[in-house]
N, C-alpha and C positions, 0 to 999 in steps of 0.2 A: 582417536576421531575415525568415523569408518570414510570410505571413500566418499559415498553419497554425501554426509554431512561436511565434508570439504568442500563439495560442489555448491551444498546450501550457504555455507559461509560466505564463499566467495559469490554467490547470487546477493547475500545480503549486503556485501560490501560495495557491489556493484550499483547497487540500487541506491545506497547510501552516497558514493559519489556522483551519480547522476542527479539525484534529487538536491542536493547539496549544490552541485553546481548551477542547476537551474531554480532552483531558489528564487531568485528576481522574476526569471519569468512566470513561475506558476503565480506568486502573489501578484502579477499582472493579470494573469488571465482569469484568476479568481474575478474580479469585478465585472467581466464580460459574462461569465458561465453564471453567474449568481443572476446577473439581473436578466438575462433569459430564461433561465430557470424560474424566477419568481412568476414573470408576466406569462409564460406557458402553461404554468400551473395555476394563476389567477390566485395567489396566496392573498387573503384579504388582509388589509391593515397594513400594509408595508410600505411605512412613510419613511422618511429620510433617516430616523432616527434608528429603525428597526433595520433597515438595508445597512445601515453603518455598524451595527452590533453583529450581524449575520456577518458580514464581509470580515469583522476582525476576528470571530469566529474560526473562519474560513481559514485565516491567515495564521492563528494559531495552532488551527491543525495540522498546516503545511510543518511548523517545526516540531510537533508532537509525532509526525508520520517519519520525517526525517530521523528524528532521534530512536525511533524503533527497531532503525538499518544500521544504527551507529554503531561500526567494528568493537569499540570498547564494551559496551554493553551486550553485544550480542554473543561474547564467549559465555555468559550465563545460558543463553537460550540452547548451545551445545554442549557445555561442558557440566551442569550441573545434574545430579540424579533428580532435584525437586522440578527441573526444568518442566517436563511434561505436565504436572499438576499445574505449574505456574500458567503454561499455555492453556489449559483444559478450564481453567479459571475465566482467561481472559475470552476464553470463547463461550462462556455463559453469560458473561456480562456484555457481551456486545449485542447490539440490536438485530445483528444480522448473522447467520451462518457461514462460516468459511472453513470448516472441518474438511468439505469434499475438494473445496477449491487448494487448501494444505494439503491434503492426501495426494492429489494432483502434483502440485510442485514435488513432493517429496520422492513421487514416484517417478516423474520424469528425471528427478536429480540421480536416481539410482540408476536409471538406463542409460543416464550420460556418463555416469562413473564405470559402467560396467566396459565401456570402450578404452578406460586407460586413461590415467590423470597423470599430466606432467605439470612443471612450474609453467610453461610456456602454453598450454591450453588450458589451463585454470581459467583463466579471464575470460577466453572464448567461450567455453561450457557457460559461465556465467552469463553473459552476453545472449546467448543462445535463449536460456531461461528466460530472459527480459524479453526477447523477443518472440518468443513463442505464448507466454503464459501472461505477461505483464507483471505487475508490480501486486504483490499479495499483501492485502486482501480485496484488491480493487473490483476485483469481477464480482465477488459476493455483495459488496458493497451498492453496486451499481445495478446489478439483477434484484436485490431484495429491494430496493429504493424504486426501480422504476416498475417493481410489481405493486408496491404499496408507498406511494410517497406521501410523506409526512414533513411539516416543518421541521421538527427537532431533527430529522435525519438530514437535513439539508446542507448542512456544514459537511459534513462526513463525504456525500455525494458528490458536492462540488470539488473538493480536494481530490478526489479520488479520479473523476472525470479529467483533470488538469493535469495529474500525474498520469494517467493512461497515454492522454495526448502526447505527451514531450515523452513517454517511455517508446511508443509506437512508432 
């Protein structure tokens, strides 16, 4: 595994720990963000039942996002030859394009790795990545949604905003 991949793996592990620790806070913040966004965008026909369904979807998306950073599963991202193909397929299936954001993350990890990695500074480097770039792919989700808001994109957007609030 390259030095840059070690930094990325540490980043994924740090994000997982952050999200796992903040899960209850994220779920609590969802409600406020969802009602603010629905009101601001004036989405029509948003009754109590629809609101509850979207809130439940957001909560489920939190669990899904946490699992994408799970260190047990992340080993497949960094260790398998077909990981790049799986990653490309995921990017194609998403409604947002996160390729540029990932390239920035990977390039920044490479730059940080060039300074040298030790057991002591690996966690620090991961924290620096989170502080500088946030949690991948939140920026792509937020930018794409804000450029073209849509009801079907709302749960991803709400979760991304909540995650960035706790990561920032």
